[in-house]
N, C-alpha and C positions, 0 to 999 in steps of 0.2 A: 570741244575741249579735248585735250590730249588724254591718252589712256592713264597717264600718271598726273594727278592733280597737283598743281603748284600753287602756293599761297604766298603773297607778299604782305607783310605787316608794315604799315606805314605809321611812323611816329613823328608828328610835328613837335618841335621844341623851340623854346626861346629863353636863353639864359637859365637853364635848369640842368647843368651838367651831371650832378650827382643823381637826381631823380631820373633823368633820362637814361643813364647807364643802368639804373635799377630796372626801369621798364624794359630796356633791351634784353637784360638777362632773365626777365620773367617769361620770355618767349621760349617755352619748354616743349620739346617734342621728341618722340622716338624716331622720327623720320626727318632729320635736319636737311637731307638732300632735297626734300620737297618744299622747303620753306626758305624765305629770305626776309631780311629786315632792311627797310629803307628809312633812315632817320633824316628828316628835313629840318635843318637849322634855319629858322625863319629870321635870318639876318640879326642874330644876337650880337650883343656888344663884344663878346669873345667867341670866335668860331668854335663850335662843338667838335670834339674829337673823342671817338670811342677808344682808340688806342690799339684795337685788334681787328682782324678781319672776320672773326667769328665771336659769337657770345659764348657763355660758359657751357652751353648745350651743343655747340658746334654749328649753330645757324649762321650763315653768312650775313655780314653787316655792311651796308653801304651808307655813307653819309654824303648828303648833298646840301648845298646852301643857296638860299634865295638871294636875289640881288637887292631886295628891299623887304621891309617888314610888312607883309600883306595880311597877316592873320592866319589862323589855323586852317581855314577853308582852302585858301590858295596854296598853302604849304602841302595839304593833303593832295590837292590836284597835281602839284609837281611830283609828289611821291608816286602817284599812280602813273604819271607819264614816264617816270624813271624805272618802273617796276617791270619784272618779267613774269609775274604770277598770273595764272588764269583767274584767280580769285583774290580779293583784297580784304584785309582786316585793318581797322583803324584803332590804334592804341594811343591814348593821351600820355604825354611824357611823365605825368605825375601819378599814373595808375599802373596796376600790374595785373597780369593774367593769372587765373587760377590754374593749378596743375591739371593736366589732362584736357584742357579746353581746345588747344590747337589740334591735338590728334582726333578729338571728337569732330571738330570742324572738317578736317581732312576726310574723315570717313563719310560724313554727311554729304560733302561736296562730290566725292567720288560716286556715292550712291545715286545722286540726283543729276549729275552733270549731263546725262544723255537726254534729259527731258527738255521739251521745247521751252524756250525762255530762260531767264536768269533765276538764280537761287538767292533768296534772302534768308539768312540764318541768324537767329538771335539766341542769346543765353541770359541767365539770371545775373544779377549784380549785387555784390555785397556793399553795404553802406550807402545804398541809394535812398531816395526819398520814399517814405511809407506809401504815399498815394500812387506813385509810378510803379513801385515794386508790386503793390497789390493788384494794380491793373494788369501788369505783365503776367502774374501768376494766374489771374482769372482767365486771361487769354489762353494760357497753356492748358487750362482745364476744359476748354471747348473741344468738340470733335475736330479732328484734323481738317475735315472738309470745310469747316466754318471759319478757321483761323485767319485765312487771308482776308475775307470780307470783314471780319470783326476787327482785325488789325488796321485795315484801311479806315474804317469808321472811327476808330480810336485816334488815329494820327491826324484826322481832320480837327479833332477837339484839342489835342495836345500831343507832345512827343512821348510815346510810351516806351521808347527804346533808347538806351544809352549807347552812344557811338562805340565805345570800347567793347561792347558786348556783341557786335555785329561782324558777320563775314558776308561779303557780297560778291556775286559774279562780277568780273571786271566791267562788263558792258552795262551794268546797272549804275555805275558810279557817275553821278552828275554833281556839278558844283556851281554855285552862284559866284560870279565875278565881282559882285557889288556888296555882298553880305560879309561882315566881319563878326557879327553877333548872331546867334541862332543859325549859323551857317550849317551846323550839323543837322538841325531840324529839316532844313531844305534837302540835304543829301539823303537823309533817312526816308523822308516822305516820298521823294521822287523815285527812289529805288524800290520802295514798297509798292507803289502804284504800277511800276513797270514789271516787277517780278512775276513770273508764272508759278513759282514754287516758293512758299513761305513755310519755314521750319522754325518752330519755337521750342527750344530745348529746355528741359527742367534742370539741366546742369548749370552751375555757376560759371560764368565766363571770365569775370574780372572782379577786382576789388578797387573801389574808389578811394583816393587818399584824402578827400575832403567832401563834406556834404554839399549836394547841389545847391546853388544859390548863395554860397558863401561869398565873402567880399574879395577873395583871392581869385586871380585869373580874369578872363574876359567876362565871365558871368557876373562879376561884381558890378558891372555897369548896367544897372537894371533898366534905365531908360532906353538904352540901345538894344537890350535884349527884347524889350517890348516891341520896339520897331522892327527888329529882325523877325520876330514871330509873325507880326502882321504882314511883312513882306513875303514870307513863305506861304502864308494863307492866300495872299493875292496871286502868287505864282500857281498855286493849286487851282484857284478859281478860273484863271485865264488859260490854263493849259488845255489844248485841244486833245491831248492824248489821254487825259483822265476822264473816266466815265462821268456823265452828267449828274448821276445820282449823288456822287461824292461832292461834286462842285456845288450842288445846291445846298449842301449842309455846311459850307464854309461860314455863312453868317452866324450859324449856331456856335461854331468854334470861336468866332470873334466875340460874340456875346458872353460866352463862358470865360474867355480871356479877360475881358474888362470887369466881369463880375468878381472873378477871383482877385484881380488887382485891387479892386475897390475894397474887398473884404480884408485883404492884407494891409491896406493903408489904414483902415479903421482900427484893426487890431493893433497896428503900430502906434496910432495916436492914443490908444487906450493903455499903452504900456505893455502889451502882450507880445510884442515883436520889435524888430528893428524899425525905428521911425524913418519913414520915407515920405517924399511928396507923392501925390497921387500918380503923377506921370512917371515916377520912378518905381512904383510898386511892381515887384517881380511876378511874372506869370509862369 
């Protein structure tokens, strides 16, 4: 990596012009010359235009457009291909960064860029689910030498990291060409298993605009989210680059997934949550 770390923030969007511009302007840094923003318009009905070459903080903004609507995963892939950064951050178009996060990320990436292997950096999330947030803060409480192993064990069971809270060395970014749902789980898991350095910050990285699992967005299709999560676990299971000990734990992750789905379906039938079919129960 070069002496001066550069970061590309990739923002996929589809027919969210106002929210997308808000997300673009939330990329706040005291070093705008080290950061760029690539907005990927996923073939929206009206092409997205930011209207300026820089956001309110002076960070350069590039807008590219896909030739077809392939979902956020393929949009992020195109954004990485169009990027110039040595590291990548993924911000959803309806979320915003917390002040100071970009500069903390630049500092951490610069500190660790000379180490062998890629850097996986995560931060906290405001308005995330209670269970995932609790898991993340428990991981940050572990000794630093244990965090990589513990994070990998956790990611076999479920995705403990929200995509907008991550910064990854460019060479860690992998994408599934077939997944439209839970595609971020695939990217996060594969990056975590490949990374040699895992940094879990106690700072807040971003704020979500809606609760996870709400009916808005791709996550509202709970049946496909279930299938996407299973596909990611299958990819972990058959990957020759992932240590066997983690692959052997994949069946436990599947069992957890269906236990949780069944519990949520029962609660829904009893009137304690949104009524769904068993196959639609969100995991």
